[in-house]
C-alpha positions in Angstrom: -19.8 43.0 -6.3 -16.5 43.3 -8.0 -15.1 46.2 -10.0 -12.4 45.2 -12.5 -10.5 47.0 -15.3 -10.2 45.6 -18.8 -6.8 47.2 -19.5 -7.9 49.6 -22.2 -8.5 53.3 -22.1 -12.1 54.6 -22.4 -13.1 55.4 -26.0 -10.2 53.3 -27.4 -12.2 50.1 -27.6 -16.0 50.1 -28.2 -18.3 48.4 -25.7 -19.4 46.0 -28.5 -15.8 45.0 -29.3 -15.0 44.4 -25.6 -18.2 42.4 -25.1 -17.5 40.3 -28.2 -13.9 39.6 -27.1 -15.0 38.6 -23.5 -17.8 36.4 -24.8 -15.6 34.6 -27.4 -13.0 33.9 -24.6 -15.8 32.6 -22.4 -14.9 35.0 -19.6 -17.9 37.4 -19.5 -18.5 39.8 -16.7 -22.1 41.0 -16.0 -21.6 44.6 -17.2 -19.1 46.4 -19.3 -18.9 50.2 -18.8 -17.2 53.0 -20.6 -16.9 55.8 -18.0 -16.1 58.4 -20.6 -19.2 57.9 -22.7 -21.6 56.3 -20.3 -22.1 53.3 -22.6 -23.1 50.1 -20.7 -23.6 46.6 -22.0 -24.9 43.6 -20.0 -23.3 40.4 -21.1 -25.0 37.9 -18.9 -27.9 37.8 -16.4 -27.2 38.8 -12.8 -28.5 35.4 -11.9 -25.5 33.6 -13.6 -22.0 33.6 -12.3 -19.6 35.9 -14.2 -16.2 34.4 -15.3 -14.0 37.5 -15.5 -12.2 37.1 -12.2 -8.8 35.5 -12.5 -8.3 36.7 -16.1 -5.6 39.1 -17.2 -6.5 42.7 -17.2 -6.5 43.2 -20.9 -8.7 42.2 -23.9 -6.3 39.6 -25.4 -6.9 36.3 -27.0 -6.9 33.4 -24.6 -8.1 29.9 -24.6 -11.8 29.7 -23.6 -12.2 29.2 -19.9 -8.4 29.3 -19.3 -8.5 31.7 -16.3 -11.7 30.7 -14.5 -11.3 30.6 -10.7 -13.7 29.2 -8.1 -14.2 32.7 -6.7 -16.5 33.5 -9.7 -19.1 31.2 -8.2 -18.9 32.3 -4.6 -21.7 34.1 -2.7 -25.4 34.7 -3.1 -24.7 37.1 -5.9 -21.3 38.2 -7.2 -21.8 40.8 -9.9 -18.8 41.8 -11.9 -18.4 45.1 -13.7 -15.6 45.4 -16.3 -14.6 49.0 -16.8 -12.8 50.2 -19.9 -9.8 51.5 -18.0 -6.3 50.7 -16.9 -5.6 49.9 -13.2 -2.7 52.4 -13.3 -5.0 55.3 -14.2 -8.0 55.4 -11.8 -11.2 55.7 -13.8 -12.8 57.7 -11.0 -10.5 60.7 -12.0 -12.6 61.1 -15.2 -16.2 61.9 -16.0 -17.8 58.6 -14.8 -20.8 59.1 -17.2 -23.6 56.7 -16.3 -22.5 55.8 -12.8 -25.9 56.6 -11.3 -27.5 54.0 -13.5 -25.0 51.3 -12.5 -25.2 52.1 -8.8 -29.0 52.2 -9.0 -29.0 48.7 -10.6 -26.6 47.4 -7.9 -28.9 48.9 -5.2 -31.9 47.1 -6.8 -30.0 43.8 -6.2 -29.4 44.7 -2.6 -25.6 45.2 -2.9 -24.7 47.3 0.2 -22.6 50.4 -0.5 -19.8 49.4 1.7 -16.2 48.5 0.9 -15.2 45.9 3.6 -11.6 45.7 2.4 -11.3 49.5 2.1 -10.0 51.4 -0.9 -8.3 49.2 -3.5 -4.6 50.0 -4.1 -2.5 49.6 -7.2 1.0 49.4 -5.7 2.0 47.2 -2.8 0.1 44.4 -1.1 -3.5 43.8 -1.7 -5.8 42.7 1.1 -7.5 39.5 -0.1 -9.2 38.5 3.2 -11.8 35.7 3.0 -13.6 37.1 6.2 -14.0 40.5 4.5 -15.0 38.9 1.2 -17.8 37.0 3.1 -19.3 40.2 4.3 -20.4 41.3 0.9 -20.4 44.8 -0.6 -18.1 46.3 -3.1 -14.6 45.1 -3.9 -11.8 45.7 -6.4 -10.7 42.6 -8.2 -7.3 43.2 -6.5 -9.1 42.5 -3.1 -10.8 39.2 -4.1 -9.3 36.0 -2.6 -7.9 33.8 -5.3 -7.7 36.6 -7.9 -4.3 37.9 -8.9 -5.7 41.0 -10.6 -4.2 44.5 -9.8 -7.3 46.4 -10.9 -9.2 48.5 -10.6 -6.3 50.5 -9.1 -6.5 53.4 -6.6 -10.1 54.4 -7.4 -12.0 56.9 -5.3 -14.6 54.7 -3.6 -16.6 57.6 -2.2 -17.0 59.1 -5.7 -17.9 55.6 -7.1 -20.6 54.5 -4.6 -20.8 57.4 -2.1 -24.0 58.7 -0.5 -24.0 61.7 -3.0 -25.5 59.3 -5.6 -29.2 59.0 -5.6 -30.2 55.7 -3.9 -32.7 53.6 -5.7 -35.0 51.2 -3.8 -35.0 47.6 -4.8 -37.6 46.8 -7.5 -40.6 44.9 -6.3 -41.8 42.3 -8.8 -45.5 41.5 -9.2 -44.9 38.0 -7.7 -43.6 39.6 -4.5 -46.7 41.8 -3.9 -49.1 40.7 -1.2 -52.4 39.3 -2.5 -55.5 40.9 -1.0 -58.7 38.9 -0.4 
C-alpha cells in the first residue's frame, strides 16, 4: 500500500480533473483523494496494478507510460492512493475528510496497519529497503525501492492509519461462505 502526493493543493484541482489527467497519461493510481473535501475516486480495480509509482509528483502532461517502473507490479496487492497534496506540506496536518472510508477499504483488502520503513520524510535520505518493502503494509512513495518520489512528505502516520480509526473487518463474499448440507 503506497501513499503518494500529486503535487497540487486540495481544492485547487478537482478529483475528476486529476483522474482524467492520470488516465490520459496512462499512469493511474487506484484511488485519488482530496483530504480537504473527502472526495474519493477509484480509477482502476484493486486487482490491477497501478502505474503511478515512478512518475513525477505533479499533474503534468507526459508521454503515456513514460514513467512506469517495475515496482508497480510487485507484491500480492500494491494499492496506490494519490492524494491531492504537496510533499512539502503534509496532508495529515489538515482535515483528512473521508480517511475512515479509505482505511476501512484498505482493511477489507487485508493491508496491515503497519509502516515497516517508519515515518516517511521529506528532507534527507529516504529508506528504500527491499526487505522492508517485502513485509507489506503502508509506505510513502519516497520509501518504495526503485521510486524516486519525495512524497508524501513528513505525514503523521499515526493520524493516517492509527488505532483511533474504526477497524473494518474484511468483507466476506458469498463464494467464500461455507456450504451447509
